[in-house]
N, C-alpha and C positions, 0 to 999 in steps of 0.2 A: 807555326803549326807543329812541324817535329819535337820541334819542342816541351810542344804541350801536351802530344802523347808521350815523353818520356816520362813527361812533369809527374802526367793521367799514372800512370805504367807503372810511376814509384811507388808514389798511393795506395795502389792498388796490392803492391805486393808488400808493402809492411803493411798496412792491414792486415793481410794473409797470412805472416808471418806473425803477427800478436793475435790473429784468434786460435792462432794450430799452438802457439806457446800456453796460452791459453785452457784450450781442450785439451794439451798434453798435460799438463799439472790439474787438471781437476780428475783426469783420469786414473791418474798415478794415486791424487789424496784415496780415492769414492774402488778402486777394484778392490780391495779385502773385501769392502763392506758390501758388494753387489757376488763377492763371493760365496762368504758366510752365507746369509739369502739363502743362495742358490743351494748350496749346502744343506739348509734347514728345511728348506720347497721337498730338497727329496727322499731326506730320514721321516718328515714326517706322513709324507706319501709311499714309503715303503714301512712306515709304523701301521698304517691304515690299511692296507695291499693284503698285509700278514697277521692282521687282526683275530682273523677267523680261524686261525688254528695255532693263538696264544703265542706266537715268537714274538721273539725281542730282535730286533733288526739291526745287526753290526754290518759297520759300514768297513767294505772291505778294498781300499785303494787298488792293494796287486793285482787281486781277480779281478780287478777294469782294465789295468795294464795288460795282464795274461791274455785278453778276453776281445780287445779292440782290432787287435791285431785280422781276426778272421771278424768282430761285429762292430764295425770303426761306428754303430750308429750308438748305441753300448752309453750312457755317461753316469753309470752307475750300476755299484753291485752290495747288495749287504745278503748276508745269511740270516736266518727267521733260525734264532739258538732257541730253543726249549730251557727251562729252567736250572736242566742240568747242563746247561752247554752245549749240550750236541744239536748240526744244524738239521732240521724239518723242514727245512725251504729256504726260497729266495726269492729278491723283489732284484729286480734289473726297471734300471730307471734308463728312461732308449728317446729317442724319437722317433717317427715313423712321418712320412711324404703321407696328410692328407688331401687336400687342397693345397693346404701350407703346410708349416710344421707343425705333429703332434709331439709334445713331451709329455712322455706319460708311465708311470711305473704299471707291472702288472707283475702281484705275485705270483708264487707255482708253490706246491710243494713238493714232498720227499719222493710223490709220486707220478709227475709231470702233470697233476691238475694243475689249474686255474685257481689264485685262492682269493682273487681280487685285481679289478683297473682303477687306477686315478691318472686321471689327469693333473695334470702337472701345470699346463701351461699351451693353449695351446692358438693362435694365429686361424686357424676357421672362419669363415666367413659371418662375420655376427649375426642370430636370429637361423641360420640357416646348422651351416657345422657347428658354429661352435653351440647351439644349444644342442645338437646331435651327440656332440663328446660329453656333453656333459647330462647327458640323458640315464638315469638310472636302472630302468627295465632295458634298456638301448649297453651295457655296460655290464648290468648283472647278469646277461645271456650265456658268458662267455662263462662262469664261475659252474667250477666243478666236468669242465673240459678243457681233453688233455689227455695225454703228451701226443696225439697225431695233428698235422697239422686240422684250422678251420678253413673253409668256407663259407663265405660271405655266399650266403643265397641257397645255400644246400643243408648245413646245421647250423648256420649265425643268421638271423636275419639283419640286414639293413636297416637303417633311418629313408624313409620316404625324401624325396629334394637336396640328401646329405651323401650320397655316395662315396663320393668322395673321402669324403671324411669315416664313414662307416670302413669298405676299405685302410683306411689308412692305421685305423687301429683296427682292424682284423691281421692285415697285414704286422701291427705291431707285438698283438700278440702272439703271433705261429711266432718271431721272429724272439720276444722269450722263451716258450716251448723251443724250439733252437737253439737257444743258448742252455736251456735246461739240459738239450741231450745231448749236448756235448760233453756237459761237467759233465751228465752220468757215465760215459762212455772213458772218460777220462778217469776217473775215481775204482 
């Protein structure tokens, strides 16, 4: 009996070791591709939220590093440059908590006004929060608002049956505005 248990335990251990080594190898092969795809998604979202002010996004990893201590949910920061190379806005890619997590890009112009919102990924409930996160009427109401914080139910209307998502997106926009204020005070 004991020998049977040890034999089965050893076999299970070997299967687990082989599976772990296989998963580790597979991840090491694809991790650069995953990082590149995430970078592309951030860049496309930044371009979309800065389009209304005709700014070209320039990713700034140093800016992200300097801000992540104060804003740990920030995953990307882009300076929006005009034709002469002057910064006329920013695109911040950040994670916000709705019912689950929403990764979104928020564009902010030089006056602290929201230029656009693009949801990069969302883990919200399909059909409810996920639909709200992609709803142009909901996302569009943020444009032109700022630099003062926004409040759901006061100056921003939520989406019915998607309160957590509405709150998460509003919090994400407020975080982007807070980052903009922080950068404005530093300059």
